[in-house]
N, C-alpha and C positions, 0 to 999 in steps of 0.2 A: 607536316601537312600543308601542301598547298590548295588554294582554291581558283578557280576561273568559273567563266561565265559561259554556259551555252543558250542560245536563243534557237527555238526551233519554227522557222519564218513561215508566213503565210501560206506561202504554197502547199508547205508540208502538212501544216496543219489542216488546210482544207480539202488536203487526200488522205485524212485519217491516218497519218502515220507517227504520230507523237506516240502512241505504245511502242511503236518497233524501234525508234529513233531510242527511247529511253529504255528499253530493254536491252540494246546493242553497248551502250553507254554503262547499266547496272553489270553487264557480264564482261566487262574490260575492268572491273574494279573500282568504279566512281561511286561515291556516297552521296547522294542527293542531300543538299544541305537547306536548299531551299527551292520551293517553286510557284509560280503564280502563270494565271492567266491574264493577258492584258491586248485592249487593241492601241497601237500606238497612236498617238496624233503627230501631228507635223512637225510640233515643238520638240516633242519626246524624241522623234525620228531624227531630227536636226541635232540636236544637241547627243545623242548617242554618236551619229556618223558625223559628227564635226569634221572630222581628220580627213573626209574626202570633200569637204564643201567647194572645192576650186576645181574638182575633177568635172568633167562631161557629164558623167553618169549620174552625178548627183540628185537631180530633180525625178529620175528614174528608181533611185534607190529609195528617196522617199514617199514616192509613189504607190512603189511596191510593199513598202514597209507598212503602211498605213494602211493597206487595203482587204486587212482579215485579222485576224487573232494569230499571235505570238506568245509562244510560252516558254518563259524564263526558268533557268535552270541555276542553283549556285552546284556546284561539284566541287567535289574535294577527295585527294588522293596526292600521296608524292607523286612529285613530276606531274602534275595536272594538267599544266598549261603544255607542254610540249606532247604529252602521251592524248590528250584531246584534239591536239592541232593533226598528230599522225592520224588519230581515229575519223576525225571528220573527212580529211583529205584535200586536194587540191580545190580551189576554188572555181577551176575549170572542171565540170565532172568528164570531160572526154579526156583529162589527165592524169585523173584521180586514179588512186590504186584501188585495184578489183577489192570488193568487200568493204571499203570504206565508205561513209554515211552518204557523203555525197555521191560517189560513183553508183550506189543503189539509188537515192533519192532526188538528186538535182535535178532540174529541167535545164537550166543553163547557168553560165556563170553568175548572171544576176540574180536567175531564182535558183539559188543552189542548197536550199531548204534549211541550212543551219550557218549559224555564227559561234566562233568561237574565239574566247578572246587569244591576244598573241603575245602577251606578256604580264608580268605580275602587278605592273603599272597600270596598264588598260584593264586588266581583270578587275583591281580593287576600283578603279573609276567607273567601270562599265555596271559593276554591281551596287556601286552607290547609285548612280543613275537610274536604272531600273527598279533597284528594291529601296530607294531614298536612305 
């Protein structure tokens, strides 16, 4: 079994979409192995999104991710990373497949409702950052 990390971002939690998103996740065979609610500060958001540090949108991303509550979820399933990335859809909700989480709930490329780890190495790193 593989583990991966899902973050339900502030725009989705502010709209009270957490339950709907978790229902989709569970209905697609994922087991929830850990869950927590947190308010990211700039330090945590900077560490989590360090890969984007040199990109023009980095400060906007930090501002967004520190703007409200995030729900972090450790998920487990065979092929968890690939399956979750497929289920959440394209980062750009206008390009996301119908029925994906981002198609249903994202507001924009930046405010795209959820984060899903993109590799085993990043999942392990991200889980450690969020869950210590």
